[in-house]
C-alpha positions, -999 to +999 in steps of 0.1 A: -274-221-341-264-206-374-271-169-382-270-150-414-236-138-404-222-173-398-240-193-424-210-187-447-178-196-428-151-169-423-120-171-445-089-186-430-067-160-412-041-164-438-065-156-466-080-128-446-046-112-441-039-113-478-073-098-486-072-069-462-036-061-471-046-060-507-076-037-499-052-013-481-030-012-511-059+001-532-077+023-507-072+049-480-098+066-459-107+102-451-092+101-416-058+089-428-058+116-455-068+143-431-041+133-406-015+130-433-023+164-448-010+179-416+025+169-426+047+195-443+065+170-466+037+150-480+043+119-501+009+121-519-013+144-539-050+145-534-068+146-568-105+156-567-119+141-599-153+158-599-161+185-623-148+221-618-182+234-606-185+208-578-148+213-569-153+251-567-183+246-543-161+228-518-131+204-518-104+190-495-079+217-488-048+213-509-065+190-534-060+196-571-089+193-595-085+170-625-118+155-638-112+118-644-116+122-682-087+147-682-062+124-666-036+120-693+002+112-693+009+149-701-013+162-673+001+138-647+037+146-658+032+181-643+035+166-608+066+154-590+077+118-597+074+094-568+043+110-553+012+088-548-020+101-562-051+098-539-082+102-560-116+111-546-150+120-560-184+129-546-188+097-525-199+061-525-226+068-550-201+080-576-176+058-595-155+087-609-127+079-584-127+043-597-124+055-632-096+080-622-077+054-603-078+031-633-065+059-656-037+068-632-027+031-628-027+026-665-001+054-667+021+034-644+017+058-614+010+049-578-026+055-568-051+049-541-088+058-538-101+077-508-131+057-498-161+078-489-150+107-511-162+142-503-193+127-486-172+106-463-150+136-456-180+156-444-193+126-425-160+125-405-167+162-395-139+176-417-145+209-435-142+217-472-126+248-486-137+267-517-105+286-522 
């Protein structure tokens, strides 16, 4: 019996490994960011790319706010070289993080997108700060 799940065969294991490794090169999730923010010497910077008003209402503690349209070479040069930028926006219904990741990548800087955004953060039970 074939189901909707199995009517299209699964990829080979070799192809699946490549695919999922590539996904992890582009994305991180809220839990990994949360756990990694506990470290004193972080190798990444969380960039909340929502507008200043949304950021002020609540954001990931330690995040900086750079709306995606304001990501420029000059602005990004303010941050230490070698740090990865982890961009996030409101959530899966928002593509600002995609736009921001593209801008950061075009500047030749390492970037990942935090899947789920602020909505995912809240869904995981993590709190936001407004400081």
